[in-house]
N, C-alpha and C positions, 0 to 999 in steps of 0.2 A: 669107437664106442661112444654111444650117445649119452650125454650127462643129463640127469634130471635134478632139478632143484625146486625148492618151495620158497616162496617169499617169506622173509623173517617178519614175524608179527611182534611188534613192540607193545608191551603191557606197562602202562604207567603204574609206578609204585608210589604209594602215598609217602610223604615225608616221615610220618610217625612209624610206618612199617620198617623204615630203614634204620630206626634208632634201636639199638639192642636193649633188651630188658635189663633194668638195673638189678643186680644181684642183691640178696639180703646181706646186710652188714651187721655183724654181731657186735654187741657192746656189753661189757661187764667189768667191774673194777671193785677193788676193796682194799682196805688197810686196817690194821689193828690198833695203832696208837700213833698220834702225832700231836704237835703243838708248839708252843713257844712260852718259855718262862721269861717274865719281865722283871721280877724282883724276888729275892735280893740280888740276883745276877741275871744278866740276859743270856738265854741259852735256847737256840732253836732245836727242836727235836724232829729229826727227819722221820718221815712216815715209816713205821715198822711193819714187816710182813705185808708189803704193798705189792700189788700186781694188777695187770689188766689183760683183757682177752683180745687176741688178734681179731680183726674184722672178718677173717675167713672162718672163725670158730676154733675148735680144738679145745685145749685147756692150758692153764698156767697156774703155778703154785708159788707161794713164798712163805717163809717161816722165820721166826726170830725167837731166841731163847735167852733167858736170864738178863733181861733188860733192867738197868738201874741207873737212875739219874740223880746223883748227889743226895741220896737219901730222901729225895723229893717224891719220886714216882718209881714204881717197879712192877714187873710182871715176870712170871716164870716161863711162860710159853705162849706163842701166838702163831696162828696159821691162817692163810687165806687161799682159797681155791676158787677159780672161775672156769666155766666150761660152756661150750655152745655147739650145737649140732642140728642138722636137719633130720627130722624123724619121719617125715612123710611129705607128700606133695604139698608144697606151700605151708608146711608146718615146721616151725623152728623153736627149739628150746634153749634157754640160756639160764645159767645158775651162777650165783655168787654166794660164798659162805666165808665168814670170818669168825674165828674163835680166839678169845684171849683168856688165859687162865692165871689165877692167883694174882689178881690186880691189887695194888696198894697205892693210894694217893695220900701222901702225908700222914698215913696211919689213921686218917679220918674216913675215907671211903675205901672199902674193900669188896672184893667179889671172888668167889671160887671160880666161876666161869661165866662168860658172857658170849652169847652166840647171835650173830646177825646173819640171817639167811634170806635171800631173795631168789625166786624162780620166775621165769617168764615163758609163756607160751604164745607165740605169734602165729596166728592162723586166720583163715578168712572170717571166722566168727569174731575174732578179736584183733582187728587191724592195728590197734594201738599196742597190743600185747596184754595178756592177762598176767599181771604181776602179783605174786603172793609172797607173804612173809611167814609161812608156816615153818615152825622149828625155831623161830627167833625167840630168845628167852634170856632171863637172868637167873643165875644159880647162886643163892646165898649172898645177895647184895646187902651190904651193911653200911650205915653211916653213923659215925660215932658209936659203934657197937650195937646200934639198934637194927634189927632185921627190917629190911624194906622189901616187902613182897609186891612185885609189880605184876598186875594182872593185865595181859595184853589182849586186844581185840583183833585177833587174826582174821576174822571174817570181814573186817573193814575193807580190805583191798579185794577180797573175793566178791563182795556184794557191789563194790564200786569198781567195775571192771573197765571203766574208761575215765578219762579226765573229767568229762562233763558230769558224770554221776558223782565222782568224788567232790567236785566243786560244789554241787548242790547239797551234798551231805554235810560238808563242813560249813557251808553258809547257814545251815539250819542249827548248827551247834555253836554259834558265835558266843553265846552266854555260858557255855559249859566249861570253859577253861581249857578245852582241848585244842583250840585253834590259836596259832601264833600269828598267822598272816594269810590273807586270801585276796587275790585280784583276778583279773581275766586270764592272765597267762600262767600263774603259778599258785600253788597252795602249800602252806607249811602247817602241818597238823601233827598228830601223834598216834602211835599204836596203843597208847596206854588207855585201858578201860578204867582202872582205879589203882590206887596205891594203898596197901594195908601196912601200917606201921604205928608204933607209939612214939616215933621221932616227932618232936615239937615242930610246929609251923609247916606241916605238910598239907597241901590243899585237899579238901574233902569232896570237892565238886568234880573230880575227874581230871583235874589239871595235871600237867606233867613236868612242872618246874618247881624245884625245892630250893628255898633260900636257907642256907645253913650258916648260922651265926659264926663269925670268926673263921670262915672257910670260903664261902662263895656260893654261886648259883649253879645248880645241877639240873640240866635239861635231859629228860629221859625219853628214849625211843621216838625221836622226832623224824617226821617224813617230809622230804622236799619233793613235790610232785609237779611235773609239767606233762603236757600231752605226750604219751608214749614213753615216759621215763619216771622211775621212782628211785630216790636215794633215802636210805634209812641210817641215821646216826644213833647208836644205842646210848651213848653218853656224850654230852657236850658240857665241859666244865669251864666256867668263867670264875677263876679264883681271885679274891680280892683282899684277903686279910688273913694272916700277916703277909703271906706270899701272894704274888699275883702271877697269873698264867692263864692261857687259853688252850684247852686240850680237847681232842676228840678221841673217843674210844669205840672201836668196832663199827666201821662205816662201810656200807656196800651200796652200789648203784648198778642198775641193770636195765636193759632192754635193747633190742636191735631194731633196725628198720632199713628199708632201702634208702640210699643216700645219693643225691640230696633229697630231703623229705619233700613231699608234695606241698 
């Protein structure tokens, strides 16, 4: 039997074609309460209701109830939920939500509920991810018994759907009191539009930092932003008199990207 064969034709494959496509890496994390007391005693407070999302997506949850720290700080209930999934071709959604209820710091700062909520959509139109803070809010926030109504500008992150736009926006607001820091690689600003209260010494120019006599500094709804990522801290308390402490309340961060980034 006669055999037939054809010569093998070798086709050169480019080096890039042999490299597998980097999969999407999800990222979301959050916690409800953490910090460190310095005086009258030293006491580190481990992050409560803290969780993070696996890089493959899915979901994760954490909760904590009836926290109390030496009559210094307390809350009734806290919960964090993070999730991520692919919803279409090259379309990925990521969420992070943290809620803390019945917060009390030294009997000076109280709140019925604080919600930090971030959602990210990563698609060809938004290669950095469109990160929104819709649903983020304070409910019955009070300082020294005074109602502190925090009006948030949720459209800030919607209108500034990438880091370059956000950078330009905050550069234009340097005199507004809404900017803490800005450079080429990072921006620290705020979701606060204005604060309505009869509490003394509250900035009237849209600032988000309140100096409370015989208590400390309260920073409200601060955003830390870099390209492709946003972190929102609903309250940062730097207490200095008579007790001293550094505390964060309801903090979430999110977005995913191929890794390593380009």
